Residue, then its C-alpha position, 0 to 999 in steps of 0.5 A: m736142315h744141314t747134312p752133317v758129314g764126319r768120321r770115319l775114314f781111318t781105323e784109328d781116331i785121327d780125324l773126328s772132324n765134322y763137315w756141314f752143308p745145307t740140304l737141297y730140296f725139290r719143290d714140286p711146281k704142281t703140289h708145292q711139296y718138298e722132296m730131298v734131292p739125292n747127292g753123290g756125297l761130300l768130297v773134301y779136298y785138303q790142299n797145299r795152297g798159299k805163300g806159306d807152303v814149302a813148295n812156294g818158298g814158305s816155312g810150311l802150312k799148319a794143322f788146324p788147332p784143337g777146337f778150331k771152327m769156321i764157316s764159309g758162306d752165309p745162310t742168309r744171303r740171297a743175292k750177289k753184293y760185290t764187284e768181282g775181282t776187287g780182292t777185298q775179304e768180302e768179295l773173296a768170301e762171295r767168290a768162294i761160293t760157286y756152282t757148276c751146272l754139269r751138262y752133256t748136251t752137244t749144244n751146251e757147255d757147263v754153266y759156272s755161276y754164283g746163283f742157281p741156274s735156270t736149266d736142267c743139269e743133266a750130269g749134276f748140279q755141283g756146289r763148291v766151297h772154298m774155305p778160308s785158310c788164313w788164321d789170326g793165330q789166337n781165336l779158335d772161333s768168333p761170334d760170326h764163325k768167320s772173323h778169326v779166319a781170312f781168305l788167301s789173296g787169290l782165293d785158291n792161292g796167294e798171301c794171307p793178310r797181316s791180320h791173319p798171318v798163319y797159313l793153314m791147310k786149305l779145305f775145298y768142298e764139292v757136292t754134286w746133286d742129282v737134279h736131273h732125277f726130277s727133270a720130267r716134273w718141271t719146265e723152264s717156264d716153271g722157274w728153277p724148282f730147287v731150294y735149300s733147306t735155309g728157305d733159299p730159292t736163289g742159291y746164294s745161301w750155299h755154305g760150308d761149316f768145319q769143326n776140327g776133330w783131327d789128331v793134330t800131330v798126325l795131321q801136321g805130320a801128313i802136311d809135312h811129309c805126305n806131299n812128295a813128288n816122288d810117290d802117290t801122295a803127290n797125286g792125292v792117294i791118302s793110302a800112300c801116306p804111312l801116317f794113315t791107315i784106311i778103313d775099308a768101305a764095306t766095313a765103314d758103310q755098315c754104321d748107322l747113327a740113330a736119330s737125335v731130332r724128331e722131325s720129318v726131313v725126308g719124303n714129301s712135306t709141305k714145309l722145309p725142316g725147322c722154321n725156314p720160310l721161303q725168302a727170295g731176297p734180294t735183301d738178306a733173309t731173316g733168321y727165325t727160331d721156334d719162338n718167332c716162327p711165322n704161322g705155317a712156316g715150321d714143320a709140325e710133324t714129329k716123325p723120326v729122322a731117317r737113317g744117318h751114318g756115324g759111330k766108329c766108321r766112315l760116313k758114306k757121304k764123305r770122301f777125302q782127297w789129300 
């Protein structure tokens, strides 16, 4: 079960892109039933980063080409594998997936980590994803959805490797989950009671997907002309870019997307959606399909999926920061 997020922020068909991230569930320590954890929506940052950016002396960043796809993170991962700071692409990919446990107590600061914390996060549990921003210039996708792209040498800035010389706009995802909503129903002695829809109780399977649906001409124009120090585009105000006409939130939030899969994904359930048995690792998880699903792991209910959002409008779950 992923949370798909996409159009519509603009009044015209200029961004039909899709963005995905796995859903977080609360597993009640007493009943062992699963409940979907509410979140504040996906905040997508479009960032000018890397040596290729004009501000850093480069020739300019490029828009995502039509049909371009990529993923950051690994849904099968269950543990940290690489020594931080080595700068290999494998280590950068691992460092691209992080969390912050937001706290407002007087004795605790925010906890920054790669796996799930062990405490309540009173102000929210925030997942973050750095997407690759270097492209090989040839392939729109690859079998693993990763090999055709690479990370900047400093993750959030730096140089692209020679194998992936094209500097793209950098995407950064941010999702904040209201885990505090369940704080009265568990204690630290129970262990962290939240799991991802991937069957992950560790947090290391956090990941993000992107499928480009931009009008490439509009996006390239925004990259080239809407990052000016003398106006609000430099502050991330997308309405300040004349290439964008923004739809109002009230109109956008009226749209609903009918269920396309008959499966129970909200409310209390004894199983996670699909065939995703809990796998705590530390070895990578095994991926299952309906054909080889372990007994009892699949969700046999056939209730329709609850409300989604889509159509010709902005999704409630997507916010956009230029």
